[in-house]
C-alpha positions in Angstrom: -5.1 8.6 32.4 -5.5 8.2 36.1 -8.8 9.9 36.7 -10.5 9.1 33.8 -9.2 5.3 33.2 -8.2 2.5 35.3 -6.1 -0.6 34.8 -8.4 -3.7 34.8 -7.0 -7.4 35.4 -8.3 -9.9 32.8 -7.6 -13.7 33.3 -8.4 -15.9 30.5 -7.3 -19.0 28.2 -4.9 -17.7 25.6 -5.1 -19.9 22.3 -1.9 -18.2 21.4 0.0 -19.3 24.3 -2.2 -22.2 25.0 -2.3 -21.4 28.7 -4.0 -19.2 31.3 -2.9 -15.8 31.2 -3.3 -12.6 33.1 -3.3 -9.2 31.5 -4.0 -5.7 32.7 -5.6 -3.3 30.2 -6.5 0.5 30.4 -10.3 1.2 30.7 -12.2 4.2 30.7 -14.4 4.6 33.8 -18.1 4.7 32.8 -19.4 4.3 36.3 -17.2 3.6 38.9 -20.0 2.7 41.7 -21.5 0.3 39.3 -17.8 -1.2 38.1 -18.8 -0.4 34.3 -15.9 0.3 31.9 -15.2 0.6 28.6 -11.9 -1.0 27.2 -9.3 1.4 25.8 -6.6 -1.4 25.0 -6.0 -3.7 22.2 -5.8 -7.3 24.0 -2.6 -9.2 23.3 -3.4 -12.7 23.9 -7.2 -13.0 23.0 -9.8 -12.5 25.4 -13.3 -12.3 23.6 -13.1 -8.5 24.3 -12.4 -5.7 22.0 -11.5 -2.0 22.2 -14.6 0.1 23.0 -16.6 -2.9 24.4 -18.7 -2.0 27.8 -17.6 -4.3 30.7 -18.5 -5.1 34.2 -15.4 -5.4 36.4 -15.0 -5.8 40.4 -12.4 -5.5 42.9 -10.9 -8.7 43.9 -9.3 -9.1 47.4 -7.1 -12.2 46.3 -5.9 -10.6 43.0 -5.7 -7.1 44.9 -7.1 -5.5 41.7 -10.2 -4.5 39.6 -11.0 -7.7 37.8 -13.2 -8.1 34.4 -16.1 -10.2 35.0 -18.5 -9.8 31.7 -19.0 -7.9 28.8 -22.1 -5.8 29.0 -22.2 -4.5 25.4 -20.2 -5.0 22.2 -18.8 -2.2 20.3 -18.6 -4.0 16.8 -14.9 -3.8 16.9 -12.5 -6.7 16.1 -9.0 -7.8 17.2 -6.8 -9.5 15.1 -3.4 -11.2 16.2 -0.6 -11.3 13.5 2.7 -13.2 13.7 5.7 -12.5 11.6 7.2 -15.8 10.0 10.0 -14.4 7.8 13.2 -13.7 9.7 14.5 -10.3 9.5 11.0 -8.9 8.3 10.0 -5.4 9.5 6.7 -5.8 11.0 6.3 -1.8 11.0 5.8 -2.0 7.3 2.7 -3.9 7.8 1.6 -2.1 10.7 1.9 1.4 8.6 -0.1 -0.2 5.7 -2.8 -1.3 8.4 -2.8 1.9 9.9 -3.6 3.6 6.4 -6.8 1.4 6.5 -7.5 3.1 9.9 -6.6 0.0 11.6 -4.3 0.8 14.9 -2.0 -2.1 16.2 0.1 -2.6 19.4 3.5 -4.5 18.9 4.7 -7.0 21.8 7.8 -7.7 20.0 9.7 -8.2 16.9 7.3 -10.9 15.4 4.1 -10.4 17.2 1.4 -7.6 17.2 -2.3 -7.2 17.7 -4.6 -5.0 15.3 -7.9 -3.1 16.2 -10.2 -3.2 13.5 -13.1 -0.5 14.1 -16.3 -1.2 13.2 -16.6 1.0 10.4 -13.7 -0.4 8.4 -14.6 -3.0 5.8 -12.9 -6.0 7.1 -12.9 -8.0 3.7 -10.2 -5.2 2.5 -8.1 -5.9 5.4 -8.2 -9.6 5.2 -7.2 -9.5 1.7 -4.5 -7.6 2.4 -3.6 -10.1 5.4 -4.0 -12.7 3.1 -1.5 -11.5 0.5 1.2 -11.4 3.1 0.0 -14.8 4.5 0.2 -16.6 0.9 3.8 -14.9 0.7 4.7 -16.9 3.9 5.6 -13.5 5.5 2.8 -13.7 8.2 0.1 -15.6 9.8 -2.9 -14.2 11.6 -5.8 -15.2 13.9 -9.2 -13.8 14.4 -10.0 -14.4 18.2 -12.3 -11.5 18.4 -14.2 -11.0 15.1 -17.5 -9.0 15.5 -20.6 -10.0 13.6 -20.3 -6.6 11.6 -16.8 -7.8 10.3 -18.0 -11.5 9.6 -20.9 -10.1 7.6 -18.4 -7.9 5.7 -16.9 -11.3 4.5 -20.0 -12.6 3.1 -20.5 -9.6 0.9 
């Protein structure tokens, strides 16, 4: 990934952890001289950015890293956070079902993972699926970065 991608440092307040966090994520280099990148990772803790969003980042001497500054163009993708509440429940069952809905995910540990909802996915179907597990007290989920398109899906 080294020549076409770079690790970018993101600093933000996480509602999940209720604290300031620093997270590095892989991003595709769009224009290195102008500091333009496209996010190629799924954020774990909830900055208001989603995969494929275009953003500006700049080298920061204090951090000794390229640091996210602002989003330039949104992709329409969304990021959902999921926490497993039921002890000894295999989160991979849910992740596999989400994958069949064209929703990739990244697991952090046995109880927590984040889901990428691509713009062309009907979010009302995904939310119905997640709500079934929520009502069964297997999981809880948050929508820290829900795109306008996916919000509109819920209104249909």
